[in-house]
C-alpha positions in Angstrom: 229.3 -18.7 158.2 227.1 -21.4 160.1 228.0 -25.0 160.5 225.7 -25.9 157.4 227.5 -23.6 155.1 230.8 -25.2 156.3 229.3 -28.7 155.5 228.2 -27.5 151.9 231.7 -26.0 151.5 233.5 -29.1 152.4 231.2 -31.3 150.2 231.9 -29.1 147.3 235.5 -28.8 147.5 236.2 -31.9 149.5 238.1 -34.2 147.2 240.4 -31.4 146.1 243.4 -30.3 147.9 244.4 -27.2 145.8 241.8 -25.1 144.0 242.0 -21.7 142.4 241.0 -18.9 144.8 238.4 -17.8 142.3 236.6 -21.0 142.8 236.5 -20.8 146.7 235.2 -17.1 146.1 232.5 -18.4 143.7 231.4 -21.0 146.5 231.6 -18.3 149.1 229.4 -16.0 147.1 226.9 -18.8 146.1 226.3 -19.1 150.2 225.4 -15.3 150.3 228.6 -15.0 152.7 230.0 -11.5 153.1 232.3 -10.6 150.6 234.4 -8.3 153.2 235.1 -11.5 155.2 236.2 -13.5 152.3 238.7 -10.5 151.6 239.9 -10.3 155.2 240.4 -14.1 155.3 242.5 -14.0 152.1 244.3 -11.1 153.3 245.3 -12.4 156.7 246.1 -15.9 155.3 247.9 -14.5 152.3 245.9 -16.7 150.0 246.2 -16.0 146.3 246.2 -18.0 143.0 246.1 -21.8 143.6 245.1 -22.3 147.4 245.0 -25.3 149.7 241.3 -24.7 150.3 241.3 -26.3 153.9 243.7 -23.8 155.2 241.3 -21.1 154.2 238.6 -23.1 155.7 240.3 -23.5 159.1 241.0 -19.9 159.3 237.3 -19.1 158.6 236.3 -21.8 161.2 238.4 -19.9 163.9 236.8 -16.7 163.2 233.5 -18.5 163.5 234.5 -20.0 166.9 235.5 -16.2 167.9 232.1 -15.0 167.0 230.0 -17.7 168.3 231.8 -17.5 171.7 230.8 -14.0 172.4 228.0 -13.3 174.9 224.9 -12.4 173.2 223.4 -9.1 174.0 219.8 -9.8 173.2 216.9 -9.1 175.5 
């Protein structure tokens, strides 16, 4: 997930604090993000049913930071 996708996500869900996990998944898919990553995040964060989307968002952001801070191996 890149920064533009995070911004889109926050604009779409921003005013709501708690939303159905299915709604977050719909937004995730609309951004063509990997389903496996969503599944991993929901499992790691124990998200189900009505979810505080900012908590899932924060967890996703920490994984983005982990990926973006790794050295690039391009030549």
